[in-house]
C-alpha positions as a printed Julia matrix, in Angstrom:
109×3 Matrix{Float64}:
 33.48   22.69   -4.53
 36.2    21.8    -6.16
 37.7    18.42   -6.97
 39.2    17.79   -3.9
 37.01   18.99   -1.94
 34.53   16.75   -3.43
 37.09   13.62   -3.29
 37.62   14.28    0.15
 33.97   14.51    0.98
 33.34   11.25   -0.24
 36.27    9.82    0.94
 35.14   11.08    4.43
 31.6     9.69    3.82
 32.9     6.17    2.95
 34.73    5.66    6.32
 32.16    6.85    8.04
 29.52    4.59    6.42
 32.09    1.57    6.56
 32.4     2.04   10.38
 28.79    2.68   11.43
 27.48   -0.23    9.2
 30.25   -2.4    10.84
 30.48   -1.1    14.13
 29.12   -4.45   15.25
 31.16   -7.02   13.48
 34.44   -4.96   14.89
 33.92   -6.55   18.55
 34.09  -10.47   19.08
 31.34  -10.66   21.13
 27.54   -9.75   20.83
 26.28   -6.44   22.25
 23.62   -7.29   24.04
 20.95   -5.22   23.34
 17.78   -4.88   25.84
 14.71   -6.65   24.65
 12.36   -3.36   24.34
 15.21   -2.0    21.86
 15.3    -4.87   19.65
 10.99   -5.13   19.6
 11.49   -1.66   18.41
 13.72   -2.04   15.73
 11.57   -4.58   14.07
  9.62   -1.32   13.03
 12.61    1.03   12.01
 12.58   -0.53    8.2
  8.5     0.53    8.03
  8.58    3.62    9.55
 12.0     4.3     7.08
  9.64    3.62    4.41
  6.73    5.09    5.89
  8.59    8.29    6.46
 10.41    8.51    2.09
  6.83    7.01    0.72
  3.85    8.87    2.42
  5.05   12.62    1.75
  6.06   11.2    -1.94
  2.18   10.41   -2.0
  0.08   12.87   -0.31
  2.64   16.02   -1.35
  3.15   17.87   -4.82
  5.62   20.77   -4.69
  5.49   21.18   -0.67
  2.0    21.4    -0.39
 -0.83   18.91   -0.22
 -2.36   17.97   -3.14
 -5.78   19.55   -3.25
 -7.53   17.08   -6.0
 -8.58   13.39   -5.98
 -7.27   13.38   -9.65
 -3.91   12.16   -8.95
 -3.1     8.83  -10.45
 -1.01    8.37   -6.77
 -3.7     7.96   -4.91
 -5.48    5.5    -6.97
 -1.91    3.55   -7.6
 -1.19    3.64   -4.03
 -5.11    2.19   -2.93
 -4.77   -0.64   -6.03
 -1.23   -1.16   -4.52
 -2.35   -1.5    -1.19
 -5.47   -3.79   -1.78
 -3.29   -6.05   -3.83
 -1.26   -6.59   -0.86
 -3.92   -6.96    1.23
 -4.85   -9.81   -0.75
 -2.01  -11.52   -1.44
  0.81  -10.21    0.58
  3.52   -9.97   -2.15
  5.6    -7.25   -2.29
  6.52   -7.71   -5.91
  2.99   -7.35   -6.93
  2.41   -4.87   -5.15
  5.19   -2.45   -6.97
  3.22   -4.18  -10.33
 -0.01   -3.39   -9.85
  0.79    0.32   -8.75
  2.62    0.88  -11.43
  0.2    -0.76  -14.24
 -2.35    1.34  -11.98
  0.19    4.35  -12.1
  1.09    4.51  -15.81
 -2.01    5.0   -18.01
 -3.64    7.3   -15.77
 -0.44    9.43  -15.78
  0.24    8.84  -19.31
 -3.48    8.4   -20.55
 -4.99   11.02  -18.83
 -2.05   13.37  -18.02
 -3.33   13.49  -14.18
């Protein structure tokens, strides 16, 4: 891809992003959304996070992990336990990383 093609692609993606994200701001009145859709959209961020995080945790190079000696499994378990106990996102991340790093760097998992 040449320089101009890359510039055109970036500009095109910028315009598309601004239009799609600002679509609801372009109207003068609120766009009516059915109750069932509004209820379903509450779960969209959770579904997106699960779609990104779960494959990263349970797969390695496109294959399911074949051993329990994977630092990610223990980090997820520790983070989930923290979240269940305290309901804090920052603590969940910190606890998960506090388990992941020693296992990965110390034991080489």
